[in-house]
Steps between C-alpha positions, in 0.01 A plus 500: 500500500558432131792303365637809322510695826656202680776479239559873525536479879734202469730670249505826695598309813755291310661817366503655847656188655763477225591861575569400860725203421652634177840583657535142622370352173735709289793408723422130468464532122832685476674228701354232275587674175847594626575141596366383166725736307803386701411137434464579131845655494664214689330234289550701178128500418321760293320766703162365388595154627614647831166679546313185401701297752431761768126495430476120497714460810334786688157349447647165615395334176847378403462349153863389493579615149753753635714368783783694665823304509720722720471494878455877524215484250331223693520700823349802324226274359412405858479870586269552201283211619463638852430853380243356260323338793501835682368673187219246460408537867488878475278492192269248668482709818417815305228317307349360820496846657325640193244217513444563870440871439259413219308262727487763775361754255235249388403436864467871568286540190267219617463656845384829347 
């Protein structure tokens, strides 16, 4: 099986798997963005800074250049962190499933 065909199978499977978990993924993303917007309002940050903070916190990078000072913002930042871990796990699981389907297709092709 050629590398072009392998890539095609992988991306088809990735798209199919994302279609299965899309409701959960979109819900997690909405929670993260919603919490980020609320934090931005409480901390009086620009919307761009609130999205940046959400992205950095959700990916558990945490540069520390934007730090929430209010207790409610800190609690919401924890929520963003946990939902970011869930989001990362979902994306990893979908990718592994797509890789598994690609490997299964390659095995079937070799058997033929």
